[in-house]
Structure formats: structure tokens, C-alpha cells
C-alpha positions in Angstrom: -102.6 -31.6 16.6 -100.4 -30.1 14.2 -97.9 -27.3 15.7 -96.5 -25.3 12.8 -93.7 -23.9 14.7 -92.3 -27.6 15.6 -92.8 -28.4 11.8 -90.5 -25.4 10.9 -87.8 -26.6 13.3 -87.9 -29.9 12.1 -85.9 -30.3 8.9 -85.9 -33.4 6.8 -82.7 -35.5 7.1 -80.5 -35.1 3.9 -79.1 -38.2 2.3 -75.3 -38.9 2.5 -74.7 -37.4 -1.0 -76.7 -34.3 -0.4 -75.0 -33.8 2.9 -71.6 -34.3 1.6 -72.2 -31.8 -1.3 -73.6 -29.2 1.1 -70.6 -29.6 3.5 -68.2 -29.4 0.7 -69.7 -26.3 -1.0 -69.9 -24.4 2.4 -66.3 -25.1 3.1 -65.3 -24.2 -0.4 -67.1 -20.9 -0.3 -65.8 -20.0 3.2 -62.8 -17.6 2.6 -61.5 -18.5 6.4 -60.4 -21.9 4.6 -57.7 -20.3 2.5 -54.1 -21.2 3.1 -51.2 -18.7 3.9 -50.2 -18.6 0.3 -53.6 -17.3 -0.7 -54.9 -20.5 -2.3 -57.9 -22.4 -1.2 -57.4 -25.2 1.3 -58.2 -28.7 -0.4 -60.5 -30.3 2.0 -62.1 -33.4 1.2 -65.4 -34.5 2.5 -66.9 -37.9 2.6 -70.2 -38.8 4.5 -71.4 -42.2 5.2 -74.1 -43.3 7.5 -74.4 -39.5 8.5 -70.8 -39.7 9.6 -68.7 -36.7 7.9 -65.0 -37.5 7.2 -62.9 -34.5 6.6 -59.4 -34.7 4.9 -56.9 -32.1 3.8 -54.7 -29.4 5.2 -55.9 -25.9 7.2 -54.0 -23.0 8.4 -54.8 -23.2 12.1 -56.2 -25.6 14.8 -58.9 -23.0 14.8 -60.0 -23.5 11.2 -59.8 -27.4 11.9 -62.2 -26.9 14.7 -64.5 -24.4 12.5 -64.6 -27.2 9.8 -65.6 -29.7 12.4 -68.4 -27.1 14.0 -69.6 -26.5 10.4 -70.0 -30.2 9.3 -71.9 -30.9 12.5 -74.2 -27.8 12.2 -75.0 -28.7 8.6 -76.3 -32.1 9.7 -73.4 -34.6 10.2 -74.3 -37.0 13.2 -70.4 -37.4 13.9 -67.3 -35.9 12.4 -64.1 -37.8 11.9 -61.7 -34.7 11.5 -58.6 -35.8 9.7 -57.5 -32.2 8.8 -53.7 -31.4 9.3 -52.7 -27.8 10.2 -49.8 -26.2 8.2 -47.0 -24.8 10.2 -45.7 -21.2 9.5 -43.7 -22.2 6.4 -46.6 -23.7 5.0 -45.6 -27.4 5.4 -47.6 -29.6 7.5 -45.6 -30.3 10.8 -44.3 -33.7 11.5 -45.6 -36.0 14.4 -43.2 -35.4 17.3 -41.4 -38.6 18.5 -40.9 -39.0 22.0 -37.6 -40.4 23.2 -37.1 -42.4 26.3 -33.8 -41.7 28.0 -32.6 -44.6 30.0 -30.1 -43.8 33.0 
């Protein structure tokens, strides 16, 4: 039996190119992803086998998480989030080196 409500909920899966374009367009259009200097963030999106890879720089950790959630909501099976968070001065923070103190 055909259930029209189930049919409406089930969306056809997008191919990788369509999904990549959709995610990139939504991120580009979202003003949340503007950097502190007013310019738009450059976020690269690649999709391979339903896995979205996000690269670039965003203002805050919350923006990084938002991009991840957006990609998943649009159909990515998994997200490899390689976005960097800029610091207050607009420069990406350096990784912290841990030093071992020998006594």
C-alpha cells in the first residue's frame, strides 16, 4: 500500500556533486559565516561518497559546529570538519605545544 506521508518524508538521495553544491551555497548565503573583518569566510566543501569535508576558517567554535550541523542536515552521511577558528586578532591560533618538565 502506498503511504503518501511516508513518500513525502523520504527524499531522494543527492549525488556527491549536488550535495557539495548545496552545502557550499547554503554556507555562502548564511551571514553567520562572515569573518570579524566583515568579509565572508572561505569555506571549501568536498563531498565523496556522502562524506563532506569542510576546510577553511570561521570566527568561533560555534560557527564551526554550525557548519557541521548544516552539512549533516542537508544530507551528508558524515562530516570531516577541518575548519579552523580565528582568534580575536583575526589570525588562526597556533597549536599548543606541551612541554614535559623533568625534575
